[in-house]
Every structure is written in structure tokens, then in C-alpha cells.
C-alpha positions as CSV (number, residue, x, y, z in Angstrom):
1,M,26.2,11.2,-23.1
2,V,23.9,14.0,-21.9
3,F,20.5,13.0,-20.5
4,R,17.7,15.0,-22.1
5,P,14.3,13.7,-21.0
6,E,12.5,16.3,-23.0
7,L,13.5,14.4,-26.1
8,S,11.4,11.4,-25.0
9,W,8.4,10.5,-27.2
10,E,6.2,9.7,-24.2
11,F,4.4,13.0,-23.9
12,L,3.5,13.0,-27.6
13,S,-0.1,12.1,-28.5
14,A,-1.0,8.5,-28.9
15,D,-1.3,8.9,-32.7
16,E,2.2,10.6,-32.9
17,I,3.7,7.8,-30.8
18,E,2.1,5.2,-33.1
19,A,3.4,6.9,-36.3
20,R,6.9,7.2,-34.9
21,S,6.9,3.6,-33.6
22,V,5.9,2.2,-37.0
23,R,8.7,4.2,-38.6
24,G,11.1,2.9,-35.9
25,V,10.2,-0.7,-36.5
26,R,10.4,-0.2,-40.3
27,N,14.0,1.2,-39.9
28,H,14.8,-1.5,-37.4
29,V,13.7,-4.3,-39.8
30,R,15.8,-2.7,-42.6
31,H,18.8,-2.7,-40.2
32,V,18.5,-6.3,-39.1
33,K,18.1,-7.5,-42.7
34,E,21.5,-5.9,-43.3
35,V,23.5,-7.0,-40.3
36,S,21.9,-10.2,-38.7
37,P,22.5,-13.6,-40.4
38,H,19.4,-14.9,-38.8
39,Y,17.1,-12.2,-40.0
40,Q,18.7,-12.2,-43.5
41,N,17.2,-15.7,-43.7
42,E,14.1,-15.2,-41.6
43,L,13.0,-11.9,-43.3
44,F,14.3,-12.6,-46.9
45,D,10.9,-11.9,-48.4
46,V,10.0,-8.9,-46.1
47,F,10.4,-5.4,-47.6
48,P,10.7,-2.7,-44.9
49,E,9.0,-0.1,-47.0
50,D,5.8,-2.2,-46.8
51,I,5.6,-1.7,-43.0
52,K,3.2,1.3,-42.8
53,T,0.8,0.4,-40.0
54,P,0.7,-1.7,-36.8
55,D,-1.1,-4.4,-38.7
56,D,1.9,-4.7,-41.0
57,I,4.2,-5.2,-38.0
58,R,2.0,-8.1,-36.8
59,K,2.7,-9.9,-40.0
60,L,6.4,-10.2,-39.1
61,P,7.5,-13.6,-37.7
62,F,8.1,-14.0,-33.9
63,T,11.5,-14.7,-32.5
64,D,11.6,-17.6,-30.0
65,K,14.0,-17.7,-27.1
66,S,15.0,-21.3,-27.7
67,R,16.3,-20.4,-31.1
68,L,18.1,-17.4,-29.8
69,V,19.8,-19.4,-27.1
70,E,20.8,-22.3,-29.3
71,D,22.0,-20.2,-32.2
72,T,23.1,-16.9,-30.6
73,D,25.9,-16.2,-33.1
74,M,23.5,-16.1,-36.0
75,F,21.7,-13.1,-34.3
76,L,24.9,-11.0,-33.8
77,G,24.7,-7.7,-35.7
78,V,28.3,-6.6,-35.2
79,V,31.8,-8.0,-35.6
80,P,33.4,-9.3,-32.3
81,E,35.7,-6.2,-32.1
82,Q,32.6,-4.0,-31.5
83,I,31.5,-5.9,-28.4
84,V,32.5,-4.2,-25.1
85,E,30.2,-6.0,-22.6
86,T,29.2,-9.7,-22.3
87,V,26.4,-10.6,-19.9
88,I,24.5,-13.8,-19.2
89,T,21.0,-14.6,-18.2
90,S,20.2,-16.4,-15.0
91,G,19.1,-19.6,-16.7
92,S,16.2,-19.9,-14.3
93,T,13.9,-21.2,-17.1
94,G,16.4,-23.2,-19.1
95,K,19.9,-22.8,-20.7
96,P,21.6,-19.5,-20.0
97,L,21.9,-17.0,-22.8
98,V,25.2,-15.3,-23.5
99,F,24.4,-11.8,-24.6
100,S,26.7,-9.2,-26.2
101,L,26.5,-5.4,-26.1
102,T,28.3,-2.7,-28.0
103,A,29.3,0.7,-26.4
104,N,26.2,2.2,-27.8
105,D,24.0,-0.6,-26.4
106,V,25.4,0.1,-22.9
107,E,24.6,3.8,-23.3
108,R,21.2,2.9,-24.5
109,L,20.7,0.9,-21.3
110,A,21.7,3.9,-19.2
111,F,19.3,6.1,-21.2
112,N,16.4,3.7,-20.6
113,E,16.9,3.5,-16.8
114,A,17.5,7.3,-16.6
115,L,14.1,7.8,-18.3
116,S,12.5,5.3,-15.9
117,F,13.9,6.8,-12.7
118,H,13.2,10.3,-13.9
119,A,9.5,9.4,-14.5
120,A,9.3,8.1,-10.9
121,G,10.5,11.4,-9.6
122,V,14.2,10.7,-8.9
123,T,16.4,13.7,-9.3
124,P,20.1,14.6,-8.8
125,K,19.1,15.7,-5.2
126,D,18.6,12.0,-4.3
127,R,21.2,9.6,-3.1
128,A,20.8,6.0,-4.3
129,Q,22.0,2.5,-3.4
130,V,21.8,-0.4,-5.8
131,L,21.3,-3.6,-3.7
132,V,21.6,-5.8,-6.8
133,S,24.5,-8.0,-7.9
134,L,26.9,-6.2,-10.1
135,D,29.1,-9.2,-10.7
136,R,28.7,-12.7,-12.3
137,L,28.0,-11.3,-15.7
138,F,24.5,-10.0,-14.8
139,I,23.1,-7.0,-16.5
140,A,20.6,-5.6,-14.0
141,G,22.9,-4.0,-11.5
142,M,25.0,-2.4,-14.2
143,A,21.9,-1.0,-15.9
144,Y,20.4,0.6,-12.8
145,Y,23.8,2.0,-11.7
146,R,24.5,3.6,-15.1
147,G,21.0,4.9,-15.4
148,L,21.1,6.6,-12.0
149,S,24.6,8.0,-12.8
150,L,23.4,9.4,-16.1
151,L,20.5,11.1,-14.3
152,G,23.1,12.8,-12.1
153,V,22.3,10.8,-8.9
154,N,25.0,10.1,-6.4
155,T,24.8,6.2,-6.5
156,A,26.5,3.6,-4.4
157,R,27.1,0.1,-5.8
158,I,26.3,-1.9,-2.7
159,G,25.3,-5.2,-4.2
160,V,23.9,-8.1,-2.1
161,L,25.6,-8.0,1.2
162,P,24.9,-9.5,4.7
163,Y,22.2,-7.5,6.6
164,E,24.6,-6.1,9.1
165,M,26.7,-4.5,6.3
166,Q,23.5,-3.2,4.6
167,K,22.6,-1.5,7.8
168,H,26.0,0.1,8.0
169,Y,25.8,1.6,4.5
170,I,22.3,2.8,5.0
171,E,23.3,4.6,8.2
172,L,26.6,5.9,6.7
173,L,25.3,7.1,3.3
174,A,21.7,7.9,4.0
175,P,20.1,6.9,0.6
176,S,16.7,8.2,-0.4
177,V,16.4,5.7,-3.2
178,V,17.2,1.9,-3.1
179,V,16.9,-0.7,-5.9
180,G,16.5,-4.3,-4.9
181,V,14.5,-7.6,-4.9
182,P,11.3,-7.1,-2.8
183,S,11.7,-10.3,-0.7
184,F,15.3,-9.3,0.2
185,L,14.3,-5.7,1.1
186,L,11.4,-7.1,3.3
187,K,13.8,-9.4,5.1
188,L,16.3,-6.5,5.5
189,A,13.6,-4.4,7.2
190,K,12.8,-7.2,9.6
191,E,16.4,-7.7,10.4
192,L,16.9,-4.0,11.0
193,A,14.0,-4.1,13.4
194,K,15.6,-7.0,15.3
195,Q,18.7,-4.7,15.8
196,S,16.5,-2.0,17.3
197,Y,16.8,0.1,14.1
198,D,13.4,1.3,12.9
199,P,13.4,1.2,9.0
200,K,10.9,4.1,9.1
201,A,13.7,6.2,10.7
202,A,16.0,5.5,7.7
203,S,16.4,7.9,4.9
204,I,14.8,5.7,2.2
205,R,11.8,7.2,0.5
206,K,11.6,5.5,-2.9
207,I,12.1,1.7,-3.4
208,F,12.4,0.2,-6.9
209,C,11.5,-3.4,-6.8
210,I,13.0,-5.8,-9.4
211,G,12.6,-9.5,-10.1
212,E,9.4,-10.1,-8.2
213,S,5.9,-8.7,-8.7
214,I,4.6,-6.3,-6.0
215,R,1.1,-6.0,-7.4
216,G,-1.7,-8.4,-8.2
217,Q,-3.8,-8.6,-11.4
218,D,-6.1,-5.9,-9.9
219,M,-3.1,-3.5,-9.8
220,E,-3.3,-3.3,-6.0
221,L,-0.1,-3.8,-3.9
222,N,0.3,-7.4,-2.7
223,S,1.3,-8.2,0.8
224,V,5.0,-7.6,0.1
225,G,4.5,-4.3,-1.6
226,K,2.2,-3.1,1.3
227,A,4.7,-4.3,3.9
228,L,7.6,-2.5,2.2
229,E,5.7,0.8,2.1
230,E,4.6,0.5,5.7
231,L,8.0,-0.7,7.1
232,Y,10.1,1.9,5.3
233,H,7.5,4.6,5.1
234,A,8.4,4.8,1.5
235,K,6.8,4.6,-2.0
236,V,7.4,1.4,-3.9
237,Y,7.8,1.2,-7.7
238,S,7.7,-1.9,-9.8
239,T,10.2,-2.3,-12.7
240,Y,10.3,-5.2,-15.1
241,A,13.1,-6.0,-17.6
242,S,14.9,-8.9,-19.3
243,T,18.4,-9.1,-20.7
244,E,17.2,-9.7,-24.3
245,L,15.2,-6.4,-24.4
246,S,18.0,-4.1,-23.2
247,C,15.2,-1.9,-21.7
248,A,12.8,-1.9,-18.8
249,Y,9.1,-1.1,-18.0
250,C,9.0,1.0,-14.9
251,E,6.2,2.6,-12.9
252,C,6.1,6.4,-12.8
253,T,5.0,8.7,-10.0
254,S,1.4,7.5,-10.5
255,Q,2.5,3.9,-9.6
256,Y,0.1,2.4,-12.0
257,G,1.7,0.3,-14.7
258,G,5.2,0.0,-16.1
259,H,5.9,2.5,-19.0
260,G,7.6,1.1,-22.1
261,H,9.7,3.9,-23.6
262,P,8.4,4.0,-27.3
263,E,11.7,5.2,-28.7
264,L,13.4,2.1,-27.3
265,V,10.9,-0.7,-27.7
266,Y,7.7,-1.6,-29.6
267,T,5.5,-3.7,-27.3
268,E,2.7,-6.2,-28.0
269,I,0.5,-8.5,-25.9
270,V,-0.5,-11.7,-27.7
271,D,-2.5,-14.9,-26.9
272,E,-1.2,-18.4,-27.3
273,S,-1.9,-18.3,-31.0
274,G,0.1,-15.1,-31.5
275,N,-3.0,-12.9,-31.9
276,Q,-3.3,-9.4,-30.3
277,V,-5.4,-9.3,-27.2
278,Q,-7.6,-6.5,-25.9
279,D,-6.4,-4.0,-23.3
280,G,-6.6,-5.6,-19.9
281,E,-6.7,-9.1,-21.3
282,V,-3.9,-11.4,-20.2
283,G,-1.3,-12.5,-22.7
284,E,2.4,-12.9,-23.5
285,L,4.6,-9.8,-23.7
286,V,6.3,-9.5,-27.2
287,A,8.9,-6.8,-27.7
288,T,10.9,-5.4,-30.6
289,P,13.8,-3.5,-29.0
290,L,14.8,-0.5,-31.2
291,G,18.3,0.8,-31.6
292,V,20.1,-2.3,-30.4
293,E,23.4,-3.1,-32.2
294,G,24.9,-6.2,-30.6
295,V,21.9,-8.6,-30.7
296,P,19.0,-6.9,-32.5
297,L,15.7,-8.8,-32.2
298,V,12.3,-8.6,-33.9
299,R,9.0,-9.5,-32.2
300,Y,10.8,-11.4,-29.3
301,R,8.5,-13.6,-27.3
302,T,9.5,-13.0,-23.7
303,G,7.5,-15.9,-22.2
304,D,6.2,-13.4,-19.5
305,I,2.5,-13.1,-18.9
306,T,1.0,-9.7,-18.3
307,F,-1.5,-7.3,-19.8
308,K,-1.7,-3.8,-21.3
309,L,-3.4,-1.0,-19.3
310,P,-5.8,1.1,-21.3
311,G,-5.7,4.9,-21.8
312,S,-3.2,7.5,-20.8
313,C,-1.4,7.6,-17.5
314,A,-2.3,10.2,-14.9
315,C,1.3,11.4,-15.2
316,G,0.6,12.7,-18.7
317,R,2.6,10.1,-20.6
318,N,0.9,8.4,-23.5
319,S,3.4,5.5,-23.7
320,L,2.1,1.9,-23.4
321,R,1.9,0.6,-19.9
322,V,2.0,-3.1,-18.7
323,G,0.7,-4.6,-15.5
324,P,2.7,-6.9,-13.2
325,I,4.2,-10.1,-14.5
326,L,1.7,-12.8,-13.5
327,A,3.7,-15.8,-14.5
328,R,6.1,-17.3,-17.0
329,K,4.2,-18.7,-19.9
330,G,5.5,-22.2,-19.2
331,H,4.7,-22.0,-15.5
332,M,1.0,-21.5,-15.7
333,I,-0.8,-24.2,-13.7
334,K,-3.8,-26.2,-14.8
335,L,-6.0,-27.5,-11.9
336,K,-9.1,-29.3,-12.9
337,G,-9.5,-27.3,-16.1
338,T,-8.8,-23.9,-14.5
339,T,-5.6,-21.9,-15.1
340,V,-3.9,-20.7,-11.9
341,Y,-1.1,-18.2,-12.0
342,P,1.8,-18.9,-9.6
343,L,1.7,-15.3,-8.5
344,A,-1.6,-16.0,-6.8
345,I,0.2,-18.6,-4.7
346,T,3.4,-16.7,-4.0
347,N,1.4,-13.6,-2.9
348,V,-0.2,-15.7,-0.2
349,L,3.0,-17.3,1.0
350,D,4.9,-14.0,1.0
351,S,2.2,-12.5,3.2
352,L,2.7,-15.1,6.0
353,D,5.1,-14.9,8.9
354,G,7.2,-17.9,9.9
355,I,8.2,-19.0,6.4
356,D,12.0,-18.9,5.9
357,D,11.8,-20.0,2.2
358,Y,9.6,-21.9,-0.1
359,I,9.4,-23.4,-3.6
360,I,6.6,-24.6,-5.8
361,I,7.2,-27.7,-7.8
362,I,5.0,-28.5,-10.8
363,E,5.0,-32.1,-12.3
364,D,3.0,-34.0,-14.8
365,D,-0.1,-35.9,-13.7
366,E,-2.0,-38.6,-15.5
367,S,-5.1,-36.5,-15.3
368,L,-5.8,-33.2,-17.1
369,S,-4.6,-31.4,-14.0
370,D,-1.0,-30.7,-13.0
371,H,0.5,-32.1,-9.9
372,V,1.7,-29.2,-7.7
373,T,3.5,-29.5,-4.4
374,I,4.6,-26.6,-2.2
375,H,7.8,-27.1,-0.1
376,V,8.0,-24.7,2.8
377,A,10.8,-24.1,5.3
378,T,8.6,-23.6,8.4
379,A,7.5,-25.2,11.6
380,P,5.0,-28.1,11.2
381,S,2.5,-26.1,13.4
382,N,2.2,-23.5,10.5
383,L,0.9,-26.0,7.9
384,E,-2.8,-25.7,8.8
385,K,-2.6,-21.9,8.6
386,I,-0.8,-22.0,5.2
387,G,-3.3,-24.4,3.8
388,S,-6.3,-22.4,4.9
389,Q,-4.9,-19.1,3.6
390,L,-4.2,-20.7,0.2
391,R,-7.8,-21.9,0.1
392,A,-9.2,-18.5,1.2
393,Q,-7.0,-16.2,-0.9
394,A,-5.7,-18.1,-3.9
395,R,-8.7,-20.5,-4.1
396,V,-6.5,-23.5,-4.4
397,Q,-6.1,-26.6,-2.3
398,L,-2.5,-28.0,-2.7
399,P,-0.2,-30.2,-0.6
400,V,2.1,-28.3,1.5
401,L,5.2,-30.1,2.8
402,V,7.6,-29.1,5.6
403,S,11.1,-28.7,4.3
404,N,14.3,-26.8,5.1
405,V,16.3,-24.0,3.4
406,A,19.1,-26.3,2.2
407,T,16.7,-28.7,0.5
408,I,14.8,-25.8,-1.1
409,R,18.0,-24.4,-2.4
410,H,18.8,-27.8,-3.9
411,H,15.5,-27.8,-5.7
412,R,16.3,-24.3,-6.9
413,G,19.5,-25.4,-8.6
414,E,22.3,-23.2,-9.8
415,S,20.1,-20.2,-10.8
416,A,21.3,-17.0,-9.3
417,K,17.8,-15.8,-9.0
418,K,15.6,-16.8,-6.0
419,V,13.5,-19.1,-8.1
420,R,10.0,-19.7,-6.7
421,V,8.7,-22.2,-9.3
422,V,10.4,-25.3,-10.6
423,D,8.6,-26.8,-13.6
424,K,9.4,-30.5,-14.1
425,R,6.6,-31.2,-16.6
426,K,7.4,-32.6,-20.0
427,K,6.8,-30.3,-22.9
428,R,3.1,-30.5,-23.9
429,S,0.2,-28.4,-24.9
430,R,-1.2,-26.5,-22.0
């Protein structure tokens, strides 16, 4: 596969992108009706030729994750012999999903990531290190590696290693680009400093942050994002993806919103009732991935809360951009009638020194409010400071309990991700 960024739709006018996107969804619906047992039933009375405008797309039914997880085989669009890659979700918000990809799906992943890295200014002159797991059936590390390789970047598959080994490979291979989880990269910088190695002296100039938000709702860098830029003397870029979408939304050189590549995904932001929201208004990200063979989906509700940024990007692209992920839909907290996003709490905790780990546990309460407890691995003397910062910055007053890393890991369960929120509430309308 040859990477040709000039073929991307992103620099077309907004009207041209919309016209092509509608045509892309129309063709996609025709495809899923032919190959997917689920959509043969779900869309039996839908005629693809009737999809002529975005309003027509909004009439299509949503696809829910719970149905996809429980009945995955009904969503398969190919025979088993065409599957070349099997991946699995982390299961951080429920039962893990076993997801199948064809050879073309894997190439599509690479193309998406190559477009994203290219938009952020990465070139074949760079050297990259992927500090993300490439084993245990996870898709992320593979996607980033293949995308960088397609772009022509000399890329090392480092994975998640002890800090001493990370230091060794940074010194040995001198990467200009790294991909990793922000909290891990922040800890790495602090460990490097303890070993009398100044992260600023390292070769790293671009950091791609996955799995955790580095911006707030105001689009400003949060404490972790600021610390990473300062400690490494590098630019940080946020990238969001999920296994089911087989694509990602990544910031460009302007560092203001994650671009969705319109030839690969049709994106919507909806409210709790499934209605479209205005630009800048918070809602759930709904995506229709285009060109997927293994598990093609229509209007997939990701459960992730974000918002669409208005207008064109300063980089010249007219593709849709989304802001940071503020919360999982099921993790939004109700406190005395007010909705609180967990990101507001984690931003505060991530900004404080002396915290080795933490977890937020949400439980049912007899009142209209949720019962929220924060378990923190820290010294008891830090509790007052933590409480005051939560009141001052997040505008919440919550119980903070001293814990330890082992106990927090127990609460986290078997998820491979560093889960920050555990929701123990029963299913109810929120």
C-alpha cells in the first residue's frame, strides 16, 4: 500500500465533504444490507437510494454496544476465512468485545493513522517509538505502528517497559516522536529526572497522547498536558480512538481538536434522546465507519461524551473536529442535580504531587445524588490539600480516602487500561 495524503478529502470544501460523506454512507448502507445478518434484519425497510442528505442519515437506527458485544457474529460481514486479525477491547466498561479484521481492514487502520500523523507534521525524517502494548490482542499499538510505518517513519515497537529500559531505548534510538498514555509518560519524565537525566535533553519533540484526555472542555491543556510539554520541551497531540471504529480522531499541527477523516468515518454528536446537538454543545459521539469489511457498523453509539468544534481548522482542513473526551456516558455523575464530568476531578488529581495512584468509585444513593468516593494512594497529610483543590478547581466536595496501590488495582479489576472510574450504580435513568 502506498500512502498518498493528497487523496484525502479533508482539504475539500465543507459542501464537497458533505456530498461525498452522504454518498459514502449510502454505499455503506447498501453494503451492510448485503453482507451483515444483523443489518439485513435491522435495515430491511431501508432503501439506500433514499439517503440523499444528512437528514436522511439521521433516520437510520443507532447501533448499541451491548447488542454488538452480545451478538457479535450477527455483525460479521465476511466469512471466517477472510479474517486475518482478531483483537479484543479492554472490557473497562463491561464485557470485552472480540473484534475481527480483514487484510483490507488492517490496511485501512494504517491509512487512518498515517493521515493523522501526517496532519500533525510527522515525516519520514522522524524516528518514532510506540510505548503502547502490542500484545494481548489490543489494537492500538498495532494501529500506531502500522500507520507510522506506512508514512515511512523509522518506528520502534517498544511497548510498556520498566522506566530503566525506556530510558535505555530513548538514549539508544533518539526518537523525535513517541506515542503513549499521558500519565505513563509523565511518570517516565519524573523517573528520568531522578536518574539525573533531563527529559528536555532527550530527542523527543512530538508526543501523541492516547487513552486519557490532555485538554479540558475549554480546549486548554490540563495539568498533565502542560507538564508533558514543559518536561520534555515537546508538543503534545491528543488522539482518540476505539476498537469498533477502526479509525481515530487526532489533533493536527494546530493542536485544536481531533480531525475525523471523512473518507473513513461519518461522525455525529447527539443528546440523550438521539437528537443532533449544536456545535460546541456536549453530547455522545456517534460514528459510522466507512469501508470496514470485518465488522461494518452503522451509527454506532460510542458512549463517549465530547463536542464538535465549529468552523474550519487553522491548518486548512475542513474535516469535522471533536474536542476531548469528557466522560463515558455511563460515568457522568449527578451531585445535587448538577452533572459533573469525571474529567474535572481527574484533572485536579493529576495536577497534584504525592499521589501514586487513585480511583473514583460511583455508587447509588437513596437521594437524587450519586455517592462518590475517591480512593487515593497518598500520605494522610495530603488529604486536606486534595480536598481543597477539588473544591477550588472542580467545584465539588467529595470524601477522599487514603488507600494504597494494591487496593486500587483490586478495585480496577482485570482491565488492561488504567481505569480511573469504577461505576457500581445499578442501571437507571440519569
